[in-house]
mmCIF file of the N, C-alpha and C atoms, coordinates in Angstrom:
data_MODEL
# 
_entry.id   MODEL 
# 
loop_
_atom_site.group_PDB 
_atom_site.id 
_atom_site.type_symbol 
_atom_site.label_atom_id 
_atom_site.label_alt_id 
_atom_site.label_comp_id 
_atom_site.label_asym_id 
_atom_site.label_entity_id 
_atom_site.label_seq_id 
_atom_site.pdbx_PDB_ins_code 
_atom_site.Cartn_x 
_atom_site.Cartn_y 
_atom_site.Cartn_z 
_atom_site.occupancy 
_atom_site.B_iso_or_equiv 
_atom_site.pdbx_formal_charge 
_atom_site.auth_seq_id 
_atom_site.auth_comp_id 
_atom_site.auth_asym_id 
_atom_site.auth_atom_id 
_atom_site.pdbx_PDB_model_num 
ATOM 1   N N  . UNK A 1 1  ? 6.490   -11.625 4.624   1.00 0.00 ? 1  UNK A N  1 
ATOM 2   C CA . UNK A 1 1  ? 6.403   -11.025 3.321   1.00 0.00 ? 1  UNK A CA 1 
ATOM 3   C C  . UNK A 1 1  ? 5.499   -11.872 2.453   1.00 0.00 ? 1  UNK A C  1 
ATOM 4   N N  . UNK A 1 2  ? 4.891   -11.202 1.465   1.00 0.00 ? 2  UNK A N  1 
ATOM 5   C CA . UNK A 1 2  ? 4.042   -11.886 0.508   1.00 0.00 ? 2  UNK A CA 1 
ATOM 6   C C  . UNK A 1 2  ? 4.546   -11.548 -0.887  1.00 0.00 ? 2  UNK A C  1 
ATOM 7   N N  . UNK A 1 3  ? 4.772   -12.574 -1.707  1.00 0.00 ? 3  UNK A N  1 
ATOM 8   C CA . UNK A 1 3  ? 5.226   -12.374 -3.078  1.00 0.00 ? 3  UNK A CA 1 
ATOM 9   C C  . UNK A 1 3  ? 4.241   -13.103 -3.991  1.00 0.00 ? 3  UNK A C  1 
ATOM 10  N N  . UNK A 1 4  ? 3.594   -12.346 -4.857  1.00 0.00 ? 4  UNK A N  1 
ATOM 11  C CA . UNK A 1 4  ? 2.585   -12.920 -5.750  1.00 0.00 ? 4  UNK A CA 1 
ATOM 12  C C  . UNK A 1 4  ? 3.218   -13.475 -7.026  1.00 0.00 ? 4  UNK A C  1 
ATOM 13  N N  . UNK A 1 5  ? 2.459   -14.309 -7.719  1.00 0.00 ? 5  UNK A N  1 
ATOM 14  C CA . UNK A 1 5  ? 2.930   -15.017 -8.908  1.00 0.00 ? 5  UNK A CA 1 
ATOM 15  C C  . UNK A 1 5  ? 3.476   -14.061 -9.966  1.00 0.00 ? 5  UNK A C  1 
ATOM 16  N N  . UNK A 1 6  ? 4.559   -14.482 -10.588 1.00 0.00 ? 6  UNK A N  1 
ATOM 17  C CA . UNK A 1 6  ? 5.137   -13.730 -11.685 1.00 0.00 ? 6  UNK A CA 1 
ATOM 18  C C  . UNK A 1 6  ? 6.092   -12.637 -11.262 1.00 0.00 ? 6  UNK A C  1 
ATOM 19  N N  . UNK A 1 7  ? 6.247   -12.398 -9.959  1.00 0.00 ? 7  UNK A N  1 
ATOM 20  C CA . UNK A 1 7  ? 7.170   -11.362 -9.495  1.00 0.00 ? 7  UNK A CA 1 
ATOM 21  C C  . UNK A 1 7  ? 8.606   -11.819 -9.721  1.00 0.00 ? 7  UNK A C  1 
ATOM 22  N N  . UNK A 1 8  ? 9.470   -10.881 -10.096 1.00 0.00 ? 8  UNK A N  1 
ATOM 23  C CA . UNK A 1 8  ? 10.886  -11.179 -10.301 1.00 0.00 ? 8  UNK A CA 1 
ATOM 24  C C  . UNK A 1 8  ? 11.702  -10.324 -9.343  1.00 0.00 ? 8  UNK A C  1 
ATOM 25  N N  . UNK A 1 9  ? 12.540  -10.975 -8.555  1.00 0.00 ? 9  UNK A N  1 
ATOM 26  C CA . UNK A 1 9  ? 13.417  -10.280 -7.609  1.00 0.00 ? 9  UNK A CA 1 
ATOM 27  C C  . UNK A 1 9  ? 14.833  -10.594 -8.029  1.00 0.00 ? 9  UNK A C  1 
ATOM 28  N N  . UNK A 1 10 ? 15.549  -9.572  -8.491  1.00 0.00 ? 10 UNK A N  1 
ATOM 29  C CA . UNK A 1 10 ? 16.884  -9.755  -9.053  1.00 0.00 ? 10 UNK A CA 1 
ATOM 30  C C  . UNK A 1 10 ? 17.943  -9.078  -8.195  1.00 0.00 ? 10 UNK A C  1 
ATOM 31  N N  . UNK A 1 11 ? 19.155  -9.581  -8.281  1.00 0.00 ? 11 UNK A N  1 
ATOM 32  C CA . UNK A 1 11 ? 20.284  -8.972  -7.582  1.00 0.00 ? 11 UNK A CA 1 
ATOM 33  C C  . UNK A 1 11 ? 20.639  -9.746  -6.342  1.00 0.00 ? 11 UNK A C  1 
ATOM 34  N N  . UNK A 1 12 ? 21.915  -9.988  -6.171  1.00 0.00 ? 12 UNK A N  1 
ATOM 35  C CA . UNK A 1 12 ? 22.375  -10.767 -5.025  1.00 0.00 ? 12 UNK A CA 1 
ATOM 36  C C  . UNK A 1 12 ? 22.191  -10.056 -3.694  1.00 0.00 ? 12 UNK A C  1 
ATOM 37  N N  . UNK A 1 13 ? 22.157  -8.719  -3.709  1.00 0.00 ? 13 UNK A N  1 
ATOM 38  C CA . UNK A 1 13 ? 22.044  -7.966  -2.464  1.00 0.00 ? 13 UNK A CA 1 
ATOM 39  C C  . UNK A 1 13 ? 20.644  -7.392  -2.266  1.00 0.00 ? 13 UNK A C  1 
ATOM 40  N N  . UNK A 1 14 ? 19.678  -7.825  -3.068  1.00 0.00 ? 14 UNK A N  1 
ATOM 41  C CA . UNK A 1 14 ? 18.313  -7.316  -2.948  1.00 0.00 ? 14 UNK A CA 1 
ATOM 42  C C  . UNK A 1 14 ? 17.643  -7.955  -1.742  1.00 0.00 ? 14 UNK A C  1 
ATOM 43  N N  . UNK A 1 15 ? 17.120  -7.116  -0.841  1.00 0.00 ? 15 UNK A N  1 
ATOM 44  C CA . UNK A 1 15 ? 16.495  -7.592  0.384   1.00 0.00 ? 15 UNK A CA 1 
ATOM 45  C C  . UNK A 1 15 ? 15.039  -7.141  0.396   1.00 0.00 ? 15 UNK A C  1 
ATOM 46  N N  . UNK A 1 16 ? 14.135  -8.055  0.746   1.00 0.00 ? 16 UNK A N  1 
ATOM 47  C CA . UNK A 1 16 ? 12.723  -7.724  0.900   1.00 0.00 ? 16 UNK A CA 1 
ATOM 48  C C  . UNK A 1 16 ? 12.430  -7.732  2.392   1.00 0.00 ? 16 UNK A C  1 
ATOM 49  N N  . UNK A 1 17 ? 12.005  -6.573  2.911   1.00 0.00 ? 17 UNK A N  1 
ATOM 50  C CA . UNK A 1 17 ? 11.781  -6.415  4.345   1.00 0.00 ? 17 UNK A CA 1 
ATOM 51  C C  . UNK A 1 17 ? 10.569  -7.177  4.853   1.00 0.00 ? 17 UNK A C  1 
ATOM 52  N N  . UNK A 1 18 ? 10.516  -7.321  6.169   1.00 0.00 ? 18 UNK A N  1 
ATOM 53  C CA . UNK A 1 18 ? 9.421   -8.020  6.832   1.00 0.00 ? 18 UNK A CA 1 
ATOM 54  C C  . UNK A 1 18 ? 8.086   -7.354  6.511   1.00 0.00 ? 18 UNK A C  1 
ATOM 55  N N  . UNK A 1 19 ? 7.061   -8.160  6.319   1.00 0.00 ? 19 UNK A N  1 
ATOM 56  C CA . UNK A 1 19 ? 5.698   -7.703  6.047   1.00 0.00 ? 19 UNK A CA 1 
ATOM 57  C C  . UNK A 1 19 ? 5.562   -6.900  4.756   1.00 0.00 ? 19 UNK A C  1 
ATOM 58  N N  . UNK A 1 20 ? 6.537   -6.984  3.855   1.00 0.00 ? 20 UNK A N  1 
ATOM 59  C CA . UNK A 1 20 ? 6.431   -6.321  2.555   1.00 0.00 ? 20 UNK A CA 1 
ATOM 60  C C  . UNK A 1 20 ? 5.565   -7.180  1.639   1.00 0.00 ? 20 UNK A C  1 
ATOM 61  N N  . UNK A 1 21 ? 4.916   -6.538  0.675   1.00 0.00 ? 21 UNK A N  1 
ATOM 62  C CA . UNK A 1 21 ? 4.093   -7.237  -0.299  1.00 0.00 ? 21 UNK A CA 1 
ATOM 63  C C  . UNK A 1 21 ? 4.596   -6.874  -1.690  1.00 0.00 ? 21 UNK A C  1 
ATOM 64  N N  . UNK A 1 22 ? 4.916   -7.904  -2.486  1.00 0.00 ? 22 UNK A N  1 
ATOM 65  C CA . UNK A 1 22 ? 5.362   -7.711  -3.859  1.00 0.00 ? 22 UNK A CA 1 
ATOM 66  C C  . UNK A 1 22 ? 4.248   -8.213  -4.766  1.00 0.00 ? 22 UNK A C  1 
ATOM 67  N N  . UNK A 1 23 ? 3.676   -7.340  -5.566  1.00 0.00 ? 23 UNK A N  1 
ATOM 68  C CA . UNK A 1 23 ? 2.557   -7.681  -6.430  1.00 0.00 ? 23 UNK A CA 1 
ATOM 69  C C  . UNK A 1 23 ? 2.968   -8.556  -7.603  1.00 0.00 ? 23 UNK A C  1 
ATOM 70  N N  . UNK A 1 24 ? 1.986   -9.176  -8.227  1.00 0.00 ? 24 UNK A N  1 
ATOM 71  C CA . UNK A 1 24 ? 2.268   -10.062 -9.356  1.00 0.00 ? 24 UNK A CA 1 
ATOM 72  C C  . UNK A 1 24 ? 2.877   -9.283  -10.512 1.00 0.00 ? 24 UNK A C  1 
ATOM 73  N N  . UNK A 1 25 ? 3.815   -9.934  -11.189 1.00 0.00 ? 25 UNK A N  1 
ATOM 74  C CA . UNK A 1 25 ? 4.526   -9.395  -12.342 1.00 0.00 ? 25 UNK A CA 1 
ATOM 75  C C  . UNK A 1 25 ? 5.389   -8.178  -12.039 1.00 0.00 ? 25 UNK A C  1 
ATOM 76  N N  . UNK A 1 26 ? 5.612   -7.868  -10.761 1.00 0.00 ? 26 UNK A N  1 
ATOM 77  C CA . UNK A 1 26 ? 6.520   -6.767  -10.407 1.00 0.00 ? 26 UNK A CA 1 
ATOM 78  C C  . UNK A 1 26 ? 7.953   -7.210  -10.683 1.00 0.00 ? 26 UNK A C  1 
ATOM 79  N N  . UNK A 1 27 ? 8.792   -6.276  -11.020 1.00 0.00 ? 27 UNK A N  1 
ATOM 80  C CA . UNK A 1 27 ? 10.192  -6.529  -11.372 1.00 0.00 ? 27 UNK A CA 1 
ATOM 81  C C  . UNK A 1 27 ? 11.039  -5.724  -10.393 1.00 0.00 ? 27 UNK A C  1 
ATOM 82  N N  . UNK A 1 28 ? 11.644  -6.394  -9.404  1.00 0.00 ? 28 UNK A N  1 
ATOM 83  C CA . UNK A 1 28 ? 12.355  -5.728  -8.317  1.00 0.00 ? 28 UNK A CA 1 
ATOM 84  C C  . UNK A 1 28 ? 13.861  -5.825  -8.545  1.00 0.00 ? 28 UNK A C  1 
ATOM 85  N N  . UNK A 1 29 ? 14.549  -4.678  -8.541  1.00 0.00 ? 29 UNK A N  1 
ATOM 86  C CA . UNK A 1 29 ? 16.007  -4.664  -8.687  1.00 0.00 ? 29 UNK A CA 1 
ATOM 87  C C  . UNK A 1 29 ? 16.681  -3.963  -7.517  1.00 0.00 ? 29 UNK A C  1 
ATOM 88  N N  . UNK A 1 30 ? 15.895  -3.429  -6.588  1.00 0.00 ? 30 UNK A N  1 
ATOM 89  C CA . UNK A 1 30 ? 16.421  -2.751  -5.407  1.00 0.00 ? 30 UNK A CA 1 
ATOM 90  C C  . UNK A 1 30 ? 15.742  -3.317  -4.169  1.00 0.00 ? 30 UNK A C  1 
ATOM 91  N N  . UNK A 1 31 ? 16.363  -3.142  -3.031  1.00 0.00 ? 31 UNK A N  1 
ATOM 92  C CA . UNK A 1 31 ? 15.788  -3.630  -1.774  1.00 0.00 ? 31 UNK A CA 1 
ATOM 93  C C  . UNK A 1 31 ? 14.458  -2.941  -1.486  1.00 0.00 ? 31 UNK A C  1 
ATOM 94  N N  . UNK A 1 32 ? 13.583  -3.649  -0.775  1.00 0.00 ? 32 UNK A N  1 
ATOM 95  C CA . UNK A 1 32 ? 12.255  -3.150  -0.431  1.00 0.00 ? 32 UNK A CA 1 
ATOM 96  C C  . UNK A 1 32 ? 12.160  -3.020  1.084   1.00 0.00 ? 32 UNK A C  1 
ATOM 97  N N  . UNK A 1 33 ? 11.705  -1.881  1.549   1.00 0.00 ? 33 UNK A N  1 
ATOM 98  C CA . UNK A 1 33 ? 11.623  -1.601  2.985   1.00 0.00 ? 33 UNK A CA 1 
ATOM 99  C C  . UNK A 1 33 ? 10.557  -2.466  3.659   1.00 0.00 ? 33 UNK A C  1 
ATOM 100 N N  . UNK A 1 34 ? 10.718  -2.722  4.965   1.00 0.00 ? 34 UNK A N  1 
ATOM 101 C CA . UNK A 1 34 ? 9.702   -3.483  5.697   1.00 0.00 ? 34 UNK A CA 1 
ATOM 102 C C  . UNK A 1 34 ? 8.336   -2.799  5.608   1.00 0.00 ? 34 UNK A C  1 
ATOM 103 N N  . UNK A 1 35 ? 7.303   -3.590  5.359   1.00 0.00 ? 35 UNK A N  1 
ATOM 104 C CA . UNK A 1 35 ? 5.942   -3.065  5.307   1.00 0.00 ? 35 UNK A CA 1 
ATOM 105 C C  . UNK A 1 35 ? 5.567   -2.398  3.984   1.00 0.00 ? 35 UNK A C  1 
ATOM 106 N N  . UNK A 1 36 ? 6.488   -2.306  3.043   1.00 0.00 ? 36 UNK A N  1 
ATOM 107 C CA . UNK A 1 36 ? 6.201   -1.638  1.768   1.00 0.00 ? 36 UNK A CA 1 
ATOM 108 C C  . UNK A 1 36 ? 5.330   -2.509  0.877   1.00 0.00 ? 36 UNK A C  1 
ATOM 109 N N  . UNK A 1 37 ? 4.613   -1.876  -0.035  1.00 0.00 ? 37 UNK A N  1 
ATOM 110 C CA . UNK A 1 37 ? 3.818   -2.570  -1.050  1.00 0.00 ? 37 UNK A CA 1 
ATOM 111 C C  . UNK A 1 37 ? 4.355   -2.155  -2.408  1.00 0.00 ? 37 UNK A C  1 
ATOM 112 N N  . UNK A 1 38 ? 4.722   -3.128  -3.206  1.00 0.00 ? 38 UNK A N  1 
ATOM 113 C CA . UNK A 1 38 ? 5.255   -2.860  -4.539  1.00 0.00 ? 38 UNK A CA 1 
ATOM 114 C C  . UNK A 1 38 ? 4.318   -3.482  -5.559  1.00 0.00 ? 38 UNK A C  1 
ATOM 115 N N  . UNK A 1 39 ? 3.879   -2.690  -6.521  1.00 0.00 ? 39 UNK A N  1 
ATOM 116 C CA . UNK A 1 39 ? 3.000   -3.204  -7.568  1.00 0.00 ? 39 UNK A CA 1 
ATOM 117 C C  . UNK A 1 39 ? 3.261   -2.442  -8.857  1.00 0.00 ? 39 UNK A C  1 
ATOM 118 N N  . UNK A 1 40 ? 2.767   -2.986  -9.949  1.00 0.00 ? 40 UNK A N  1 
ATOM 119 C CA . UNK A 1 40 ? 2.899   -2.289  -11.223 1.00 0.00 ? 40 UNK A CA 1 
ATOM 120 C C  . UNK A 1 40 ? 1.603   -1.559  -11.511 1.00 0.00 ? 40 UNK A C  1 
ATOM 121 N N  . UNK A 1 41 ? 1.706   -0.463  -12.243 1.00 0.00 ? 41 UNK A N  1 
ATOM 122 C CA . UNK A 1 41 ? 0.507   0.261   -12.646 1.00 0.00 ? 41 UNK A CA 1 
ATOM 123 C C  . UNK A 1 41 ? -0.194  -0.527  -13.743 1.00 0.00 ? 41 UNK A C  1 
ATOM 124 N N  . UNK A 1 42 ? -1.495  -0.481  -13.734 1.00 0.00 ? 42 UNK A N  1 
ATOM 125 C CA . UNK A 1 42 ? -2.236  -1.087  -14.827 1.00 0.00 ? 42 UNK A CA 1 
ATOM 126 C C  . UNK A 1 42 ? -1.966  -0.288  -16.093 1.00 0.00 ? 42 UNK A C  1 
ATOM 127 N N  . UNK A 1 43 ? -1.689  -0.976  -17.176 1.00 0.00 ? 43 UNK A N  1 
ATOM 128 C CA . UNK A 1 43 ? -1.456  -0.228  -18.408 1.00 0.00 ? 43 UNK A CA 1 
ATOM 129 C C  . UNK A 1 43 ? -2.719  0.510   -18.830 1.00 0.00 ? 43 UNK A C  1 
ATOM 130 N N  . UNK A 1 44 ? -2.533  1.690   -19.385 1.00 0.00 ? 44 UNK A N  1 
ATOM 131 C CA . UNK A 1 44 ? -3.667  2.466   -19.848 1.00 0.00 ? 44 UNK A CA 1 
ATOM 132 C C  . UNK A 1 44 ? -4.000  2.069   -21.280 1.00 0.00 ? 44 UNK A C  1 
ATOM 133 N N  . UNK A 1 45 ? -5.255  2.014   -21.565 1.00 0.00 ? 45 UNK A N  1 
ATOM 134 C CA . UNK A 1 45 ? -5.692  1.705   -22.906 1.00 0.00 ? 45 UNK A CA 1 
ATOM 135 C C  . UNK A 1 45 ? -5.666  2.989   -23.721 1.00 0.00 ? 45 UNK A C  1 
ATOM 136 N N  . UNK A 1 46 ? -4.941  2.972   -24.795 1.00 0.00 ? 46 UNK A N  1 
ATOM 137 C CA . UNK A 1 46 ? -4.844  4.130   -25.668 1.00 0.00 ? 46 UNK A CA 1 
ATOM 138 C C  . UNK A 1 46 ? -5.418  3.751   -27.027 1.00 0.00 ? 46 UNK A C  1 
ATOM 139 N N  . UNK A 1 47 ? -6.478  4.436   -27.413 1.00 0.00 ? 47 UNK A N  1 
ATOM 140 C CA . UNK A 1 47 ? -7.131  4.143   -28.684 1.00 0.00 ? 47 UNK A CA 1 
ATOM 141 C C  . UNK A 1 47 ? -7.011  5.369   -29.575 1.00 0.00 ? 47 UNK A C  1 
ATOM 142 N N  . UNK A 1 48 ? -6.410  5.159   -30.742 1.00 0.00 ? 48 UNK A N  1 
ATOM 143 C CA . UNK A 1 48 ? -6.315  6.250   -31.712 1.00 0.00 ? 48 UNK A CA 1 
ATOM 144 C C  . UNK A 1 48 ? -7.327  5.984   -32.816 1.00 0.00 ? 48 UNK A C  1 
ATOM 145 N N  . UNK A 1 49 ? -8.111  6.972   -33.118 1.00 0.00 ? 49 UNK A N  1 
ATOM 146 C CA . UNK A 1 49 ? -9.100  6.838   -34.173 1.00 0.00 ? 49 UNK A CA 1 
ATOM 147 C C  . UNK A 1 49 ? -8.417  7.048   -35.525 1.00 0.00 ? 49 UNK A C  1 
ATOM 148 N N  . UNK A 1 50 ? -8.790  6.264   -36.533 1.00 0.00 ? 50 UNK A N  1 
ATOM 149 C CA . UNK A 1 50 ? -8.199  6.449   -37.856 1.00 0.00 ? 50 UNK A CA 1 
ATOM 150 C C  . UNK A 1 50 ? -8.639  7.789   -38.442 1.00 0.00 ? 50 UNK A C  1 
ATOM 151 N N  . UNK A 1 51 ? -7.786  8.329   -39.284 1.00 0.00 ? 51 UNK A N  1 
ATOM 152 C CA . UNK A 1 51 ? -8.145  9.564   -39.973 1.00 0.00 ? 51 UNK A CA 1 
ATOM 153 C C  . UNK A 1 51 ? -9.265  9.274   -40.951 1.00 0.00 ? 51 UNK A C  1 
ATOM 154 N N  . UNK A 1 52 ? -10.121 10.241  -41.141 1.00 0.00 ? 52 UNK A N  1 
ATOM 155 C CA . UNK A 1 52 ? -11.245 10.062  -42.056 1.00 0.00 ? 52 UNK A CA 1 
ATOM 156 C C  . UNK A 1 52 ? -10.718 9.767   -43.458 1.00 0.00 ? 52 UNK A C  1 
ATOM 157 N N  . UNK A 1 53 ? -11.260 8.740   -44.072 1.00 0.00 ? 53 UNK A N  1 
ATOM 158 C CA . UNK A 1 53 ? -10.844 8.354   -45.414 1.00 0.00 ? 53 UNK A CA 1 
ATOM 159 C C  . UNK A 1 53 ? -9.644  7.407   -45.429 1.00 0.00 ? 53 UNK A C  1 
ATOM 160 N N  . UNK A 1 54 ? -9.130  7.026   -44.253 1.00 0.00 ? 54 UNK A N  1 
ATOM 161 C CA . UNK A 1 54 ? -7.978  6.141   -44.195 1.00 0.00 ? 54 UNK A CA 1 
ATOM 162 C C  . UNK A 1 54 ? -8.343  4.707   -44.576 1.00 0.00 ? 54 UNK A C  1 
ATOM 163 N N  . UNK A 1 55 ? -9.579  4.323   -44.356 1.00 0.00 ? 55 UNK A N  1 
ATOM 164 C CA . UNK A 1 55 ? -10.020 2.976   -44.683 1.00 0.00 ? 55 UNK A CA 1 
ATOM 165 C C  . UNK A 1 55 ? -11.028 3.044   -45.819 1.00 0.00 ? 55 UNK A C  1 
ATOM 166 N N  . UNK A 1 56 ? -10.944 2.100   -46.712 1.00 0.00 ? 56 UNK A N  1 
ATOM 167 C CA . UNK A 1 56 ? -11.865 2.062   -47.849 1.00 0.00 ? 56 UNK A CA 1 
ATOM 168 C C  . UNK A 1 56 ? -12.824 0.909   -47.685 1.00 0.00 ? 56 UNK A C  1 
ATOM 169 N N  . UNK A 1 57 ? -14.072 1.161   -47.962 1.00 0.00 ? 57 UNK A N  1 
ATOM 170 C CA . UNK A 1 57 ? -15.083 0.102   -47.907 1.00 0.00 ? 57 UNK A CA 1 
ATOM 171 C C  . UNK A 1 57 ? -15.111 -0.586  -49.258 1.00 0.00 ? 57 UNK A C  1 
ATOM 172 N N  . UNK A 1 58 ? -14.733 -1.860  -49.291 1.00 0.00 ? 58 UNK A N  1 
ATOM 173 C CA . UNK A 1 58 ? -14.665 -2.612  -50.537 1.00 0.00 ? 58 UNK A CA 1 
ATOM 174 C C  . UNK A 1 58 ? -15.888 -3.508  -50.750 1.00 0.00 ? 58 UNK A C  1 
ATOM 175 N N  . UNK A 1 59 ? -17.011 -3.123  -50.176 1.00 0.00 ? 59 UNK A N  1 
ATOM 176 C CA . UNK A 1 59 ? -18.202 -3.976  -50.322 1.00 0.00 ? 59 UNK A CA 1 
ATOM 177 C C  . UNK A 1 59 ? -18.975 -3.667  -51.588 1.00 0.00 ? 59 UNK A C  1 
# 
């Protein structure tokens, strides 16, 4: 098995199977099957544009 930095494996009965890969910063609370890959999704960047006139130019 491979466990990358920042991964958290919680629970006394949590088992990580042979040849499983746990990605960095993953948070595991259930057992992982042999050969499985566990990773977190990259967060999506969400940009909201301000409403017109919401900002005032004080120059």
